C-alpha positions in Angstrom: -18.4 73.2 -26.8 -15.6 71.0 -25.3 -13.4 69.4 -28.0 -14.7 65.8 -28.5 -12.1 63.1 -28.9 -13.4 62.0 -32.3 -16.6 61.8 -34.3 -17.0 65.5 -35.1 -17.0 67.6 -38.3 -15.3 71.0 -38.3 -13.5 73.8 -40.1 -9.7 74.0 -39.7 -7.5 76.9 -40.6 -3.7 76.6 -40.1 -0.3 77.5 -41.5 3.3 77.8 -40.4 3.2 81.6 -40.7 -0.5 82.1 -40.0 -1.1 84.9 -37.5 -3.9 83.1 -35.8 -4.2 85.6 -32.9 -4.4 88.6 -35.3 -6.9 86.9 -37.5 -9.2 86.0 -34.6 -9.0 89.5 -33.2 -10.2 91.0 -36.6 -12.9 88.5 -37.2 -15.8 87.5 -34.9 -15.5 83.7 -35.5 -15.9 81.3 -32.6 -12.9 79.0 -32.2 -13.0 75.9 -30.2 -9.3 75.1 -30.4 -6.4 77.5 -31.0 -2.8 76.4 -31.3 0.6 77.8 -32.0 3.7 76.3 -33.4 5.7 74.7 -30.7 2.6 73.8 -28.6 2.3 70.2 -27.6 -0.1 68.1 -29.6 -3.1 66.6 -27.7 -1.1 63.4 -27.4 1.4 65.3 -25.3 4.4 63.9 -27.1 4.9 65.8 -30.3 4.9 69.6 -30.9 2.8 71.3 -33.5 4.4 72.9 -36.6 1.7 75.3 -37.5 -0.5 78.0 -35.9 -4.2 77.6 -36.4 -7.7 77.1 -35.0 -10.6 74.7 -35.4 -14.3 75.4 -35.3 -16.5 72.4 -34.3 -19.8 72.4 -36.2 -21.2 69.3 -34.5 -20.8 65.6 -33.5 -21.3 63.4 -36.5 -22.2 60.5 -34.2 -25.4 62.4 -33.5 -26.0 64.0 -36.9 -26.4 62.2 -40.2 -24.3 63.2 -43.2 -27.0 65.1 -45.0 -27.7 67.3 -41.8 -23.9 67.8 -41.5 -23.9 69.2 -45.0 -26.8 71.5 -44.3 -25.1 72.8 -41.0 -21.8 73.3 -42.8 -23.4 75.1 -45.8 -25.3 77.4 -43.5 -22.2 78.2 -41.5 -20.1 78.9 -44.6 -22.8 81.3 -46.0 -23.3 83.1 -42.7 -19.6 83.7 -42.3 -18.5 84.0 -46.0 -16.9 87.5 -45.5 -14.7 86.3 -42.6 -13.8 82.9 -44.1 -12.8 84.2 -47.6 -9.8 86.0 -46.1 -8.5 82.7 -44.7 -7.8 81.4 -48.2 -5.2 84.1 -48.7 -3.6 83.8 -45.2 -2.6 80.2 -44.8 -1.7 77.0 -46.4 -4.4 74.8 -44.9 -8.0 75.6 -44.9 -10.6 72.9 -45.0 -14.0 71.7 -44.0 -14.0 68.2 -42.7 -17.1 66.0 -42.8 -17.3 62.4 -41.7 -19.5 59.7 -43.1 -20.0 56.3 -41.5 -20.3 53.5 -44.1 -21.6 50.1 -43.1 -21.1 46.8 -44.9 -23.4 46.3 -47.8 -24.0 50.0 -48.2 -25.0 51.1 -51.7 -24.2 54.4 -53.4 -21.4 56.9 -53.0 -20.2 58.7 -50.0 -19.2 61.5 -52.2 -22.8 62.6 -52.7 -22.4 66.3 -51.8 -25.4 68.5 -51.7 -25.7 71.5 -54.1 -26.0 74.0 -51.4 -22.8 72.8 -49.7 -20.9 72.6 -52.9 -22.0 76.1 -53.8 -20.9 77.5 -50.5 -17.5 75.6 -50.6 -16.7 77.1 -54.0 -17.9 80.5 -53.0 -15.7 80.6 -49.9 -12.8 78.8 -51.5 -12.4 76.2 -48.8 -11.1 72.7 -49.4 -13.6 69.9 -48.6 -12.4 66.7 -46.9 -14.6 63.8 -46.3 -13.5 61.0 -43.9 -15.2 57.7 -44.6 -15.4 55.6 -41.4 -15.9 52.0 -42.3 -17.8 50.3 -39.5 -18.3 46.6 -39.1 -21.5 45.5 -37.4 -21.5 42.1 -35.7 -23.6 39.6 -37.6 -26.9 39.2 -36.0 -29.3 36.5 -37.3 -32.5 37.8 -38.4 -35.4 36.6 -36.1 -38.9 36.8 -37.4 
């Protein structure tokens, strides 16, 4: 999968002393982006301070929040053994989900499914949710 510019949900592991190459050689996890301290950021202007990798789980613009959670929970469960070691190896290890919220939405964006919360706690990964607030142009209702 080519790295999308935005609107994706993923697992990220990184740290200043994280041996990303050694970890990926020992574990059969697919990585979509691998970086090393000193590499240029995607913006081409700043250098990165950590070593790490990112695994894209899907495009949130094409998958609703509930399906993102199901995909993430299944991935964490299927790769639990390999992912648990990450908690001890680096400083940053998180699953990032993205929820789009529209004006006049009701409810909480923090409504995490039980299967996902169980998998997050079992693996020891931090869960981050980005709330994207979208404005829709006003369209008069036509009956």
